[in-house]
C-alpha positions as CSV (number, residue, x, y, z in Angstrom):
1,M,61.1,-42.0,-48.0
2,N,63.9,-43.6,-46.8
3,R,64.1,-44.6,-43.0
4,P,66.3,-42.2,-41.0
5,R,69.2,-43.0,-39.1
6,E,67.5,-42.1,-36.0
7,I,64.7,-44.6,-36.2
8,T,66.7,-47.4,-37.0
9,V,68.6,-46.7,-34.1
10,A,65.3,-46.0,-31.8
11,A,63.7,-49.2,-33.0
12,A,67.0,-51.2,-32.3
13,V,66.8,-50.0,-28.8
14,A,63.3,-51.2,-28.8
15,L,64.4,-54.3,-29.6
16,A,67.1,-54.7,-27.2
17,G,64.2,-54.1,-24.4
18,S,61.6,-55.8,-25.2
19,L,64.4,-58.9,-25.5
20,L,65.3,-58.0,-21.9
21,F,61.3,-57.7,-20.9
22,I,60.8,-61.4,-22.2
23,S,64.2,-62.6,-20.7
24,F,62.9,-61.5,-17.1
25,G,59.7,-63.0,-18.0
26,A,61.3,-66.1,-18.8
27,L,63.5,-66.5,-15.9
28,L,60.7,-65.7,-13.2
29,W,58.9,-68.3,-14.7
30,L,61.8,-70.7,-14.4
31,F,62.2,-69.6,-10.8
32,A,58.1,-70.4,-10.3
33,H,58.4,-73.3,-11.8
34,H,61.7,-74.8,-10.2
35,L,59.7,-73.4,-6.6
36,A,56.5,-75.0,-7.7
37,L,58.7,-78.9,-8.5
38,W,60.6,-78.2,-5.2
39,R,57.4,-77.8,-3.1
40,T,55.8,-80.8,-5.0
41,Q,59.0,-83.3,-4.5
42,N,59.5,-82.4,-0.8
43,Y,56.0,-81.6,0.6
44,P,53.4,-83.5,-1.4
45,G,50.0,-82.9,-1.2
46,L,51.2,-79.4,0.6
47,T,48.2,-76.5,0.3
48,Y,49.0,-73.1,1.6
49,H,46.2,-71.0,3.3
50,D,48.2,-68.7,4.4
51,P,47.4,-64.8,2.5
52,T,51.0,-63.9,2.1
53,I,51.9,-67.3,0.4
54,L,48.5,-66.7,-1.8
55,V,49.5,-62.5,-2.9
56,L,53.3,-63.9,-3.7
57,K,51.6,-66.9,-6.3
58,K,49.6,-63.9,-7.8
59,I,52.4,-61.0,-7.8
60,L,54.8,-63.6,-9.6
61,I,52.3,-64.8,-12.5
62,S,51.1,-60.7,-12.5
63,A,55.0,-60.4,-13.4
64,I,55.4,-62.9,-15.8
65,V,52.4,-62.3,-18.2
66,I,53.0,-58.5,-17.8
67,S,56.9,-59.0,-18.4
68,I,56.5,-61.1,-21.6
69,G,53.3,-59.3,-23.0
70,L,55.6,-56.0,-23.0
71,G,58.4,-58.3,-24.6
72,L,56.6,-59.2,-27.6
73,T,54.8,-55.8,-27.9
74,G,57.6,-53.9,-27.9
75,M,59.1,-56.4,-30.6
76,V,56.2,-55.6,-32.9
77,T,56.7,-51.9,-32.3
78,A,60.3,-52.4,-32.9
79,F,59.9,-54.1,-36.5
80,G,57.1,-51.7,-37.3
81,L,59.3,-48.8,-36.7
82,F,62.0,-50.8,-38.9
83,R,59.1,-50.1,-41.4
84,M,57.9,-47.0,-41.1
85,R,54.7,-47.9,-39.6
86,R,51.8,-45.2,-38.4
87,G,51.0,-47.6,-35.6
88,A,54.5,-48.5,-34.3
89,R,54.8,-44.8,-33.7
90,L,51.7,-44.6,-32.0
91,S,52.8,-47.3,-30.2
92,I,55.7,-45.8,-29.1
93,I,54.5,-42.4,-27.7
94,V,51.9,-44.8,-25.8
95,W,54.4,-46.7,-24.2
96,C,56.6,-43.4,-23.5
97,V,53.6,-41.6,-21.5
98,A,52.5,-44.7,-19.8
99,S,55.6,-46.2,-18.5
100,S,56.2,-42.6,-17.3
101,L,53.3,-42.6,-15.3
102,A,53.8,-46.2,-13.9
103,C,57.0,-45.0,-12.7
104,V,55.6,-41.8,-10.9
105,F,52.4,-43.8,-9.4
106,S,55.1,-46.6,-8.2
107,L,57.2,-43.7,-6.6
108,V,54.0,-42.1,-4.6
109,Y,52.5,-45.5,-3.8
110,P,55.4,-48.0,-3.2
111,G,52.8,-50.7,-2.3
112,P,51.7,-51.9,1.4
113,E,54.4,-51.4,3.9
114,S,54.4,-55.4,4.5
115,E,56.9,-58.2,3.2
116,F,56.1,-57.0,-0.1
117,R,56.4,-53.5,-0.3
118,I,58.7,-51.8,-2.8
119,N,62.0,-50.1,-2.7
120,P,61.4,-46.5,-3.4
121,A,65.5,-47.2,-4.5
122,F,64.2,-49.9,-7.4
123,P,61.3,-47.6,-9.5
124,L,64.0,-44.5,-9.2
125,T,66.4,-46.7,-10.5
126,V,64.2,-47.2,-13.3
127,M,63.3,-44.0,-13.9
128,L,67.5,-43.0,-14.5
129,V,66.9,-45.0,-18.0
130,V,63.1,-44.6,-18.9
131,F,63.1,-41.0,-18.4
132,P,65.6,-40.0,-20.8
133,V,65.3,-42.7,-23.5
134,N,61.4,-41.8,-23.3
135,T,62.1,-37.9,-23.6
136,W,64.3,-38.8,-26.6
137,W,61.3,-40.8,-28.2
138,L,58.7,-38.1,-27.9
139,L,61.2,-35.2,-29.2
140,L,62.2,-37.5,-32.2
141,F,58.4,-38.7,-32.8
142,F,56.9,-35.5,-32.6
143,R,59.0,-33.9,-35.0
144,R,57.2,-32.8,-38.1
145,S,60.1,-34.5,-40.4
146,T,59.5,-37.6,-38.3
147,K,56.1,-37.3,-39.0
148,A,55.9,-36.7,-42.3
149,G,58.5,-40.1,-42.9
150,F,55.9,-42.2,-41.4
151,G,52.9,-40.8,-43.6
152,M,51.7,-38.1,-40.9
153,L,52.3,-34.9,-43.2
154,P,51.9,-34.5,-46.8
155,S,56.1,-33.6,-46.9
156,A,58.3,-32.5,-44.8
157,Q,58.5,-28.9,-46.0
158,S,54.5,-28.6,-44.7
159,T,53.8,-25.7,-43.1
160,P,54.2,-24.9,-39.4
161,R,50.7,-24.3,-38.8
162,T,48.1,-26.4,-36.8
163,S,44.8,-26.8,-37.6
164,V,41.6,-27.8,-35.4
165,R,41.5,-30.6,-37.8
166,E,44.7,-32.2,-36.6
167,F,43.6,-32.6,-33.1
168,L,40.1,-34.5,-35.1
169,R,42.1,-37.0,-36.9
170,P,42.1,-40.5,-36.4
171,A,45.2,-40.9,-34.9
172,F,45.0,-38.1,-32.6
173,I,41.5,-39.2,-31.0
174,T,43.0,-43.1,-30.5
175,G,46.1,-41.6,-29.0
176,A,44.5,-39.8,-26.4
177,A,41.8,-42.5,-25.9
178,V,44.5,-44.5,-25.0
179,L,46.2,-42.1,-23.2
180,A,42.6,-41.7,-21.5
181,L,42.2,-45.3,-20.8
182,I,45.4,-45.6,-19.3
183,G,44.9,-42.6,-17.0
184,A,41.7,-44.7,-15.9
185,G,43.6,-47.6,-15.4
186,L,46.2,-46.3,-13.1
187,L,43.2,-44.5,-10.7
188,W,41.5,-47.9,-10.7
189,V,44.5,-49.4,-9.5
190,S,45.4,-46.9,-6.9
191,W,41.8,-47.5,-5.7
192,R,42.0,-50.9,-5.8
193,A,45.2,-51.0,-3.5
194,S,44.0,-48.1,-1.6
195,P,43.6,-49.5,2.5
196,L,40.3,-47.7,2.4
197,R,38.8,-49.8,-0.4
198,E,39.3,-53.0,2.2
199,F,37.8,-51.2,4.5
200,E,34.9,-50.9,2.3
201,R,35.3,-54.7,1.3
202,S,34.3,-54.8,5.6
203,K,31.7,-52.9,5.7
204,E,30.2,-55.1,3.2
205,A,31.0,-58.6,5.2
206,M,30.0,-57.5,7.9
207,A,26.4,-56.7,6.6
208,E,26.2,-60.2,6.1
209,V,27.0,-61.5,9.9
210,K,24.4,-62.7,12.2
211,S,26.6,-64.1,15.1
212,W,30.2,-63.8,16.6
213,H,32.3,-63.8,19.5
214,Y,33.7,-60.8,21.4
215,H,36.5,-60.3,23.8
216,T,38.0,-57.6,25.2
217,V,40.2,-56.7,28.5
218,R,39.8,-53.3,29.9
219,Y,42.2,-51.5,32.1
220,F,41.5,-48.9,34.8
221,V,43.5,-46.5,36.9
222,N,44.3,-48.1,40.7
223,L,41.7,-50.8,39.5
224,P,42.0,-54.5,38.8
225,P,41.5,-55.2,34.5
226,E,37.9,-56.3,33.6
227,I,37.6,-59.4,30.7
228,D,34.4,-59.3,28.9
229,D,33.3,-62.1,27.0
230,A,30.0,-62.2,24.9
231,D,28.3,-64.5,22.0
232,F,26.1,-62.5,19.4
233,V,23.1,-63.6,17.6
234,C,21.3,-61.0,15.9
235,P,19.2,-60.0,16.1
236,V,17.9,-61.2,19.6
237,F,20.6,-62.8,21.9
238,R,23.5,-61.6,24.0
239,H,25.0,-63.4,25.9
240,S,28.2,-61.8,28.1
241,I,30.4,-62.7,31.3
242,S,32.7,-60.2,32.6
243,R,35.1,-60.9,35.1
244,T,37.4,-59.3,37.0
245,T,38.5,-59.3,41.0
246,N,37.0,-57.7,44.2
247,S,38.8,-55.7,46.9
248,G,39.7,-58.6,48.5
249,G,41.3,-60.0,45.6
250,G,38.6,-62.8,44.7
251,P,37.1,-63.6,41.8
252,L,34.4,-61.5,40.9
253,I,32.1,-62.7,37.9
254,R,28.8,-61.2,36.4
255,E,26.5,-62.9,33.6
256,D,23.3,-62.0,31.9
257,I,21.8,-63.1,28.9
258,S,19.1,-60.3,27.0
259,Y,16.9,-62.5,24.7
260,F,14.1,-61.1,22.8
261,G,13.9,-57.5,24.7
262,R,14.8,-59.5,28.1
263,T,17.8,-59.1,30.5
264,Y,18.2,-62.2,33.1
265,N,21.2,-61.7,35.5
266,R,22.7,-65.0,36.8
267,V,22.8,-65.7,40.5
268,G,24.0,-68.5,41.6
269,D,22.1,-71.9,39.7
270,Q,19.3,-69.1,38.9
271,W,18.5,-66.7,36.0
272,V,17.0,-63.8,37.3
273,P,14.5,-61.4,35.2
274,N,16.6,-57.7,35.8
275,Q,13.8,-55.6,37.0
276,S,14.7,-52.4,35.4
277,F,13.2,-54.3,32.3
278,E,9.9,-55.3,34.2
279,A,8.3,-52.9,32.1
280,Q,9.4,-54.4,28.8
281,I,8.8,-57.9,29.8
282,N,5.1,-56.9,30.7
283,S,4.8,-55.3,27.5
284,Q,6.3,-57.5,25.6
285,V,8.4,-55.2,23.9
286,S,11.5,-56.7,22.1
287,M,14.2,-54.5,21.7
288,P,16.8,-55.5,19.0
289,I,20.6,-55.5,20.5
290,F,22.2,-52.3,19.3
291,E,25.3,-53.5,18.1
292,C,23.3,-56.1,15.9
293,Q,22.2,-53.0,13.4
294,N,25.7,-52.5,11.5
295,G,28.0,-54.8,13.0
296,P,30.1,-54.8,16.2
297,I,33.0,-52.0,15.0
298,G,32.8,-49.0,16.6
299,S,30.2,-50.4,19.6
300,D,32.9,-50.8,21.8
301,V,35.7,-47.7,23.1
302,N,38.5,-48.9,21.3
303,A,37.1,-48.5,17.6
304,L,34.9,-45.8,15.0
305,P,32.4,-47.2,13.5
306,Y,32.9,-47.9,9.4
307,N,31.2,-45.0,8.2
308,A,33.3,-42.5,10.3
309,I,36.7,-44.7,8.9
310,I,35.6,-44.3,5.5
311,A,34.3,-40.7,5.3
312,D,37.1,-39.0,6.9
313,G,39.5,-41.6,8.6
314,T,43.6,-41.6,7.0
315,V,44.6,-45.4,7.1
316,R,48.0,-46.3,6.6
317,R,48.1,-50.5,5.8
318,G,50.5,-52.6,7.7
319,G,51.7,-56.1,7.9
320,V,49.9,-59.8,8.4
321,R,50.5,-61.3,11.5
322,D,47.8,-63.8,13.8
323,V,45.5,-63.6,15.7
324,E,43.8,-66.3,17.6
325,G,45.4,-68.5,15.0
326,E,44.0,-66.6,12.0
327,S,46.2,-64.4,9.5
328,C,45.0,-61.0,9.4
329,R,46.6,-57.7,8.0
330,D,47.0,-54.5,10.8
331,Y,45.5,-51.4,9.8
332,D,46.6,-48.5,11.7
333,I,43.8,-45.8,11.6
334,A,43.3,-42.0,12.6
335,V,39.7,-39.8,12.9
336,P,39.4,-36.3,13.7
337,T,37.3,-35.6,16.6
338,P,37.4,-31.9,16.8
339,H,34.8,-31.8,18.9
340,D,36.2,-34.2,21.2
341,P,38.0,-32.1,24.3
342,A,40.0,-34.6,25.7
343,E,41.2,-36.0,21.9
344,K,41.1,-34.3,18.8
345,E,42.1,-37.5,16.6
346,F,40.9,-41.1,17.7
347,R,43.6,-43.2,17.0
348,F,43.5,-47.2,16.6
349,S,44.7,-50.1,14.5
350,M,42.1,-52.6,13.3
351,C,43.5,-56.2,12.2
352,I,41.2,-57.8,9.0
353,N,41.2,-61.0,7.8
354,E,42.2,-60.9,4.3
355,S,40.3,-63.8,3.0
356,D,37.2,-62.7,4.2
357,H,37.2,-58.9,5.1
358,L,36.3,-59.4,8.5
359,P,37.6,-57.7,11.3
360,S,40.1,-59.9,13.8
361,E,41.4,-57.3,16.3
362,T,40.5,-53.9,16.9
363,R,43.7,-52.2,19.3
364,R,43.9,-48.8,21.3
365,I,46.0,-46.9,24.0
366,P,43.6,-44.4,25.2
367,P,44.8,-40.7,26.0
368,G,46.8,-40.6,29.6
369,S,47.0,-44.4,29.7
370,D,50.1,-46.6,28.9
371,Q,48.0,-50.3,28.5
372,G,46.5,-50.9,25.7
373,Q,42.8,-52.0,25.2
374,V,43.1,-55.0,23.0
375,T,39.1,-56.8,21.7
376,T,39.7,-59.6,19.3
377,Y,36.3,-60.7,16.8
378,T,35.9,-64.9,16.3
379,L,33.7,-67.4,15.7
380,W,31.9,-65.6,13.0
381,N,28.5,-66.8,11.9
382,A,29.3,-70.0,13.4
383,F,25.7,-70.1,15.3
384,S,22.8,-70.0,13.5
385,E,21.0,-69.6,16.7
386,P,21.2,-68.7,20.1
387,Q,23.1,-71.0,22.7
388,L,21.1,-70.9,25.7
389,P,22.2,-72.6,29.2
390,A,20.5,-75.4,30.1
391,E,18.8,-74.0,32.9
392,F,17.9,-71.2,31.8
393,P,14.0,-70.3,31.9
394,R,12.1,-71.1,28.4
C-alpha cells in the first residue's frame, strides 16, 4: 500500500518538531557550557554549596538530556512513519498521550513556589500547539484505513466489528503497558515533588539525631519577652537557660540541667538538686528527656509533631532563605485541630535544610497575638556527650 499523503505530512511535522527539540537541547548545552566557562575564568577554584545553585544545575542537565532524547526519538519515529512501520505508529500514539498528560500535570502542579516556579503561561502556550497536533494525530492513526496501511488490519475494507482478540494483540498490550508506565511515572514524580515528601525525609533524618541546640523567644501579654536556650544530648542531658527581666527591669536568669533523670538548678555558683525530684534521685530512677523520643519538633508551642503534619496537614512550599548562616526552604503548614475550642486549625511555618533535611526554624503567630514566636535549631549532632560545666557535681 502506498503511503497516504496525510501520513507524509504527519511524518514531516514529527521531523520538524524533533529538530526543534534537538536545537533547544543544543542551545541549552551551549548556554550551560558558556556559564561554566565564565565561572571558571572569573572565579577559579570556586565551588557552590547553595542548594539553589545545585537545583539549577540539575534542572539544566535534565532539560538538556530530555530535549535531545525526545528529539532523537522523534526523528526515529518520523523516519519510521515515512516507511510505514508499525512501531512508529505506536510511538506517535504514546507521544500524544504522554505529552498531553505532561502538559496537564505541569498546569495543575506548576512546581515549587520559589525562584524556579513554572509560570502557568508557559504550559498554556505549549498546550495551544500540542493539543491540536495531538488530536489530529490520534484521529489519523486510529482511523481504520490508516491502521490497515500499517498492516494492523487485513485490509481497509475489513468489517468494523471489534472482537476481544483486538485487545489481546501484542501491540495493544504494549501500548497499554506503556501508558500505565507513563501514568505511574507521573504519579511518582508528583509524589517525589510533593512538599509532604520532604517532611517524610525530615522525619527520617530526625530519627538519627542525637544532639542539638534550641533557641526560642516567647512573647506574653503585658510581660517582657522570655529567651530560652537549651542544649540536648539524647537521652540523658538537657542544659537550659531562660532569660527575661523582672518588674524592676533588671535581668532575671534561670538555669537548670537535667542529667540522667536528675534535675539541678543553678544558685549563684552552685548547682542545687531540685527538691521536687528528690524521690527520683533517692530511687535512682532514670527518666529520659521527652524531646529525645521523637525529636524536638512538636515539643514546643510553635509546631506540631511530624506524624500530625504528614497524616492530616496541608503543606505549601515557599522560597529559600538563610537561617543562622544555613540555607533552608520555608514550608507553610496547616493542621486541622477540630477539638481545640480556641483554634480550629493550627498554622505555622518550618524552614528545612534541603541538604540534610533537618529543620532550621519554626515560626508561628498565636491567635490573638501580633507577635511572631520563632524557634531555631542548630548544632545538629555536634555533641557526642554532655557538655557539663566545670562546677557541676560529678
